[in-house]
C-alpha positions as CSV (number, residue, x, y, z in Angstrom):
1,M,13.1,1.0,16.9
2,R,13.6,3.2,14.4
3,V,10.6,2.9,12.3
4,L,10.1,5.2,8.7
5,V,6.8,5.0,7.1
6,A,7.4,6.5,3.8
7,Y,4.2,6.3,1.5
8,L,3.2,7.7,-2.6
9,S,-0.6,9.0,-2.3
10,E,-1.5,11.6,-5.0
11,T,-5.1,12.0,-3.6
12,G,-4.7,11.3,0.4
13,N,-6.2,7.7,-0.1
14,T,-2.1,5.9,1.1
15,E,-1.3,9.3,3.7
16,Q,-4.2,8.2,5.8
17,V,-2.8,4.4,5.7
18,A,0.3,5.6,6.7
19,R,-0.5,7.7,9.3
20,A,-2.5,4.9,10.5
21,I,0.4,3.1,10.8
22,G,2.5,5.3,11.6
23,E,0.6,5.7,14.9
24,A,0.1,2.6,16.0
25,V,3.9,2.3,15.4
26,S,4.2,4.6,18.1
27,S,1.6,4.3,20.4
28,H,4.0,1.3,21.0
29,G,6.8,3.7,22.0
30,H,8.9,3.6,18.8
31,Q,10.5,6.2,17.8
32,V,8.2,7.2,14.1
33,D,9.1,8.7,10.3
34,L,6.2,9.4,8.4
35,R,7.7,11.0,4.6
36,A,6.8,11.0,1.4
37,A,9.0,7.9,-0.5
38,G,10.0,11.1,-2.7
39,E,11.5,13.0,-0.4
40,I,13.5,9.9,0.9
41,A,16.5,8.2,-1.1
42,A,17.3,4.8,-0.7
43,Q,20.2,4.4,1.1
44,A,18.8,6.7,4.2
45,L,16.6,4.0,4.4
46,N,19.7,2.1,5.9
47,R,18.8,3.7,9.0
48,Y,16.1,2.5,10.1
49,D,15.3,-0.8,11.6
50,L,11.7,-1.1,9.5
51,V,10.7,0.6,6.9
52,Y,6.7,0.3,6.2
53,L,6.4,1.4,2.3
54,G,3.2,2.5,0.7
55,S,2.1,2.9,-2.6
56,A,-1.5,3.7,-4.9
57,C,-1.8,1.0,-7.2
58,H,-1.1,2.7,-10.6
59,D,-1.4,0.5,-14.1
60,T,-2.0,-2.4,-12.1
61,D,1.2,-2.5,-9.8
62,L,2.9,0.0,-7.2
63,A,3.3,3.4,-8.3
64,R,7.2,3.8,-10.4
65,P,8.2,5.8,-7.8
66,V,8.1,3.2,-5.4
67,Q,9.3,0.7,-7.5
68,R,12.7,3.0,-8.3
69,L,13.0,3.5,-5.0
70,L,12.9,-0.7,-4.3
71,A,15.2,-1.4,-7.0
72,E,17.4,0.6,-5.4
73,I,18.0,-0.7,-2.4
74,D,21.5,-2.1,-1.6
75,D,21.0,-6.1,-1.2
76,S,20.8,-7.4,2.4
77,P,20.1,-3.7,3.8
78,P,20.1,-3.4,7.8
79,F,16.7,-2.8,8.2
80,R,13.1,-5.4,7.5
81,L,10.3,-4.6,5.1
82,A,6.9,-4.1,5.3
83,G,4.0,-3.4,2.5
84,F,0.5,-1.2,2.5
85,V,-1.2,-0.5,-1.2
86,T,-4.4,1.7,-1.8
87,H,-6.5,1.1,-4.9
88,A,-9.3,1.3,-6.5
89,T,-10.8,-2.5,-7.1
90,Q,-12.2,-5.0,-5.4
91,M,-11.1,-6.5,-2.9
92,P,-10.2,-10.1,-3.2
93,D,-12.0,-11.2,-0.3
94,Q,-14.8,-12.0,-2.0
95,E,-15.4,-14.5,-4.6
96,G,-15.9,-14.8,-8.6
97,R,-15.7,-11.1,-10.4
98,A,-14.2,-9.5,-7.6
99,R,-11.5,-12.0,-7.0
100,E,-10.8,-11.3,-10.7
101,L,-11.0,-7.8,-10.8
102,Y,-8.8,-7.9,-7.8
103,D,-6.3,-9.9,-9.1
104,R,-6.4,-8.0,-12.8
105,W,-6.3,-4.5,-11.7
106,A,-4.1,-5.0,-7.7
107,G,-2.2,-8.0,-7.7
108,N,0.5,-7.1,-9.2
109,C,1.4,-4.7,-6.2
110,V,2.5,-7.7,-3.0
111,R,4.3,-9.4,-6.1
112,T,6.7,-6.5,-6.6
113,F,7.0,-6.0,-3.0
114,R,7.3,-9.8,-2.8
115,R,10.2,-10.0,-5.7
116,A,11.9,-7.5,-4.8
117,S,12.4,-9.0,-1.6
118,A,14.0,-11.6,-2.4
119,G,16.0,-10.2,-5.1
120,K,17.5,-8.0,-2.6
121,Q,17.5,-10.4,0.5
122,I,15.6,-8.3,2.4
123,P,12.7,-9.8,5.2
124,F,9.4,-8.8,4.2
125,L,7.4,-9.0,7.3
126,G,3.4,-8.4,5.6
127,Y,1.6,-6.7,3.3
128,F,-1.2,-4.7,3.6
129,H,-4.1,-2.8,1.2
130,C,-7.3,-1.9,1.3
131,Q,-9.4,0.0,-1.5
132,G,-9.4,3.9,-1.2
133,A,-11.9,6.7,-3.9
134,P,-10.9,6.6,-6.8
135,S,-9.3,10.5,-9.1
136,P,-11.7,11.5,-11.7
137,P,-9.5,10.5,-13.6
138,I,-9.4,7.0,-13.0
139,E,-12.9,7.0,-12.1
140,A,-13.1,7.4,-15.9
141,F,-11.2,4.8,-17.3
142,I,-12.3,2.7,-14.7
143,H,-16.3,3.1,-16.3
144,H,-14.9,2.6,-19.7
145,T,-12.2,-0.1,-19.6
146,I,-14.2,-2.4,-16.9
147,L,-16.8,-1.6,-15.5
148,T,-19.3,-0.6,-18.1
149,D,-22.5,-2.0,-17.2
150,R,-24.2,0.3,-15.7
151,D,-25.7,-0.8,-12.5
152,E,-22.6,-2.9,-11.9
153,W,-20.8,0.7,-12.1
154,E,-23.5,2.8,-10.1
155,T,-22.9,-0.2,-7.0
156,Y,-19.0,0.4,-7.0
157,L,-18.9,4.0,-7.4
158,A,-21.1,4.9,-4.0
159,Q,-19.2,1.3,-2.7
160,V,-15.5,2.8,-3.4
161,R,-15.7,6.4,-2.6
162,A,-16.1,6.0,0.8
163,H,-12.9,4.2,1.8
164,P,-10.6,4.9,3.3
165,T,-13.0,4.2,6.2
166,E,-12.7,4.0,9.6
167,E,-12.2,-0.1,9.9
168,D,-10.1,0.0,7.0
169,L,-7.8,2.2,9.7
170,Q,-8.3,0.2,12.5
171,R,-7.7,-3.0,10.3
172,T,-4.5,-0.8,9.2
173,G,-3.1,-0.3,12.2
174,E,-3.8,-4.3,13.3
175,Y,-1.4,-4.9,10.1
176,A,0.9,-2.4,12.1
177,R,0.9,-4.4,15.5
178,Q,1.2,-7.7,13.1
179,V,4.4,-6.2,11.3
180,L,5.7,-4.8,14.8
181,D,5.0,-8.5,16.6
182,S,6.6,-10.5,13.9
183,C,10.1,-7.8,14.7
């Protein structure tokens, strides 16, 4: 299969995940192109059998350039799509406040992938997300807007700055293989 791993990354988190996907896919003998999302036009996606499309989470959703790319895809393209995102919020596998924060600040990402796939009739094969260390302006926003309690902030900051971790990247490879298995 011809596989594209396209991504938008500002701090390097999403690029790390994209590279882990590319390595997992190429280790299964597939031809992989790794490209920044801004370097590729929507029509160029039609040259691939499978597209992994990744974004940093911005303003509670996929970054606008990735949303534009999705919007520009023709209806019923020949490729299948899988999405991935890095975000600086809590992981939703936890309950209570962690789930609430994820839903509020990153939950739109998967919904946007699903909505675009359904609207364009693109087979959507999966979604992966993990935390990524936030940029200094995002850290400041989170601290002043979301996590204003000092203890909660310090716990969060120590934890999130470590991501994506080796474990995150291993889970990324597993996700990439699961998508391949569904093709």
